[in-house]
C-alpha positions in Angstrom: -4.8 -10.2 5.4 -5.9 -12.6 2.5 -5.0 -16.1 2.7 -5.5 -19.1 0.0 -4.9 -22.5 -0.3 -3.6 -23.5 -3.9 -4.3 -26.6 -5.6 -1.3 -27.7 -8.3 -2.2 -27.4 -11.5 -5.6 -25.3 -10.8 -5.7 -22.1 -12.5 -8.1 -21.2 -9.8 -8.0 -21.5 -5.8 -9.8 -24.0 -3.7 -10.6 -21.3 -0.8 -9.8 -18.0 0.0 -10.1 -16.5 3.4 -9.7 -13.4 5.5 -7.5 -13.7 8.1 -9.1 -11.0 10.5 -8.8 -10.2 14.8 -11.9 -11.2 16.5 -12.1 -8.0 17.5 -12.9 -7.1 13.9 -14.6 -10.1 12.3 -18.0 -8.8 11.8 -16.4 -6.1 9.3 -16.5 -9.4 7.4 -19.6 -11.1 8.2 -20.7 -10.2 4.5 -18.0 -11.9 2.0 -19.0 -14.9 3.5 -22.2 -15.6 1.1 -19.3 -15.4 -2.0 -17.7 -18.5 -0.7 -14.8 -16.1 1.5 -14.2 -17.8 4.4 -13.3 -15.8 7.2 -10.2 -17.2 9.9 -10.2 -15.4 13.1 -6.9 -15.8 15.3 -3.8 -14.0 15.2 -1.7 -12.3 12.3 1.1 -14.8 14.6 -0.5 -17.6 15.2 0.8 -20.4 12.5 -2.1 -22.5 13.4 -4.1 -19.9 11.4 -2.1 -20.3 8.4 -2.4 -24.2 8.5 -4.6 -25.5 5.5 -3.2 -22.6 3.2 -0.4 -21.8 0.9 -0.7 -18.2 -0.7 -1.0 -14.6 2.2 -1.5 -11.2 1.0 -0.6 -8.9 4.1 -3.0 -5.7 4.3 -1.0 -4.9 7.3 -1.6 -1.3 7.6 0.9 1.6 9.3 0.0 0.9 13.1 1.3 -3.1 12.2 3.4 -2.7 9.2 6.8 -3.6 11.9 5.0 -7.3 13.1 5.4 -8.3 9.6 8.5 -10.3 9.3 6.5 -12.3 12.6 3.8 -12.7 10.6 6.3 -14.4 7.4 7.8 -16.8 10.5 4.2 -17.7 12.1 3.4 -18.1 7.9 5.8 -20.6 6.9 5.5 -22.5 10.0 2.0 -23.1 9.0 2.6 -24.2 5.6 2.4 -21.3 3.7 4.3 -20.9 0.4 4.2 -17.6 -1.3 4.3 -14.2 1.0 2.8 -10.7 -0.8 4.1 -8.1 2.1 1.6 -4.9 2.2 4.3 -3.4 0.5 1.4 -1.1 -2.1 3.5 1.8 -3.0 6.3 3.2 -4.1 9.8 1.3 -5.2 11.7 2.0 -2.0 15.2 1.6 -3.8 14.6 4.9 -5.3 17.4 7.6 -3.8 16.0 9.5 -0.7 13.7 6.9 -0.1 15.3 3.5 1.4 15.7 5.6 4.5 12.6 7.7 4.7 11.0 6.9 8.0 7.3 5.9 6.8 9.3 3.5 4.6 11.4 1.8 7.6 8.9 -1.2 8.5 9.2 -2.0 4.6 12.6 -1.8 4.2 13.3 -4.6 7.3 9.9 -6.7 5.9 12.2 -6.9 2.2 15.5 -7.9 4.1 13.6 -10.4 6.2 11.9 -11.7 2.9 15.2 -12.4 1.1 16.5 -13.6 4.1 13.8 -16.1 4.6 13.7 -17.2 0.7 17.0 -17.8 1.1 16.8 -19.8 3.9 13.4 -22.2 3.1 14.7 -22.7 -0.4 10.8 -23.8 -1.3 9.2 -20.2 -0.5 9.1 -17.4 -2.3 7.6 -14.0 -2.3 6.5 -11.1 -4.5 6.0 -7.6 -4.0 3.2 -5.6 -4.6 4.0 -2.1 -5.7 1.1 0.4 -7.6 2.1 3.8 -6.8 -0.1 5.9 -4.8 -3.7 4.8 -4.5 -5.6 7.3 -6.7 -8.0 8.3 -3.5 -5.5 8.8 -1.0 -3.0 11.3 -3.2 -6.0 13.1 -3.9 -7.4 12.2 0.1 -6.8 14.1 4.2 -3.7 12.2 4.3 -1.8 14.4 1.5 -4.0 17.1 2.6 -6.8 17.5 0.0 -10.7 18.6 1.4 -12.1 17.3 -1.7 -15.6 19.2 0.7 -13.9 22.4 0.7 -12.1 21.7 -2.3 -8.5 23.5 -0.6 -5.4 21.6 -1.0 -2.4 22.3 2.1 0.2 19.6 1.2 3.5 19.5 2.7 5.9 19.7 -0.7 5.9 21.1 -4.2 3.5 21.5 -7.2 6.1 19.6 -9.7 6.8 16.7 -7.6 6.2 13.1 -9.8 3.7 11.1 -8.8 2.8 7.8 -10.1 -0.5 5.8 -9.6 0.6 2.4 -10.1 3.0 -0.9 -10.0 3.7 -4.5 -9.4 6.7 -6.5 -8.8 7.3 -10.1 -9.0 11.0 -10.1 -8.9 10.6 -8.0 -11.1 7.6 -6.6 -12.9 6.9 -3.4 -13.2 3.1 -2.0 -13.4 2.1 2.0 -13.7 -0.6 4.1 -14.8 -0.7 7.4 -15.1 2.9 9.2 -13.9 2.7 13.5 -12.8 3.6 16.6 -11.1 1.1 16.6 -7.7 0.0 20.1 -9.2 -1.8 18.2 -12.0 -2.7 15.5 -9.9 -5.0 18.7 -8.2 -5.9 20.0 -11.6 -7.4 16.4 -12.5 -9.3 16.7 -9.5 -10.3 20.5 -10.6 -11.6 19.3 -13.5 -13.4 16.6 -12.2 -15.4 18.7 -9.8 -15.7 21.7 -11.9 -14.4 23.6 -8.8 -11.3 25.4 -8.2 -8.9 24.5 -5.7 -7.4 26.7 -2.9 -3.9 25.1 -3.2 -1.5 26.3 -0.5 1.9 24.3 -0.1 3.7 24.0 3.3 7.2 23.7 4.2 7.9 19.6 4.4 10.1 20.3 7.5 7.6 21.3 9.4 5.7 18.0 9.1 9.5 17.1 9.8 8.8 18.5 13.3 6.0 17.2 14.4 7.5 13.9 13.4 9.8 14.3 15.4 8.0 16.0 18.0 5.5 12.5 18.1 8.9 9.7 18.2 10.3 12.1 21.3 7.2 11.7 23.3 6.8 8.1 22.0 3.6 8.5 19.7 4.4 5.5 16.8 1.2 6.0 15.6 1.6 9.9 14.7 5.2 9.5 14.1 3.9 7.6 11.0 1.4 10.2 10.3 3.6 13.0 10.0 6.4 10.6 8.4 3.4 10.2 5.4 1.5 13.2 4.9 5.1 14.2 2.9 5.0 11.2 0.6 3.1 12.5 -2.5 3.4 15.4 -2.3 7.1 15.7 -2.2 7.7 13.4 -4.6 8.4 10.0 -2.8 5.6 7.9 -4.4 7.4 7.0 -8.2 7.5 3.6 -10.0 10.3 4.0 -13.0 10.8 3.2 -16.0 10.7 0.1 -17.5 7.7 -0.9 -17.4 5.9 -4.5 -18.2 2.2 -2.8 -18.5 1.9 -5.1 -21.7 2.6 -8.3 -19.6 -0.8 -8.6 -18.6 -4.9 -8.2 -19.8 -6.4 -5.3 -18.2 -5.3 -1.6 -18.8 -5.1 0.3 -15.4 -8.1 3.0 -14.3 -6.5 6.3 -15.1 -6.4 9.3 -12.4 -9.3 10.9 -13.8 -11.3 8.0 -14.3 -11.2 6.9 -11.0 -11.7 10.2 -9.5 -14.9 10.8 -12.1 -16.2 7.6 -10.8 -15.5 8.3 -6.8 -16.0 12.8 -7.2 -18.1 13.0 -10.1 -21.2 14.8 -10.3 -24.0 12.5 -10.6 
């Protein structure tokens, strides 16, 4: 989780810090030489947020459901702007809002709306960037870049976006491709033909339900997530606001070339 300290009218933050669980703080030892402070403590302790104005949550699947409590702690600590861990699709799309993988994001959005009404000086921004290129072409989506195989729970013509942002409401995205086209770009970059099989998403849904029944929430979310990209649930719809920014999003091909291209 990133936290920043601002000064009124300043173009740059006075300080940027990382709020980390003490058990994982050693992961961030290298950033301190760049002037980034590491605050060790609980995401749910308001004292950890004191002296900071902005929070960017990087909560992963396992702790996503704790974000409403994080928001309350941050506000108590004096934070005025919260960016939840919202990276991904526009969950307002039909068939996405009630999808299990996004349930905790929906709860967090609802909490932010209610909190902003209760605290007039509090604001929030939703950062939506479509699918991360490494993620859509990685193990989570059933893609093995070493064995050159695809075993994805979804469909070749499923639409996938790879970039977006919302500031009530600003939309940015890079490429918008079918999943088959995504794999085609990967084949082109690596110069390898992939062995592709599309699996029935109902199989993943069954495994998801089995995990829910035995109380394994991490596994439940994992199986729900396996169908996100390959079944077309990661999209950033038009209209776009790419022209509001002074940069051009990296294309999928550029990203994959950087990651997997032949040296």
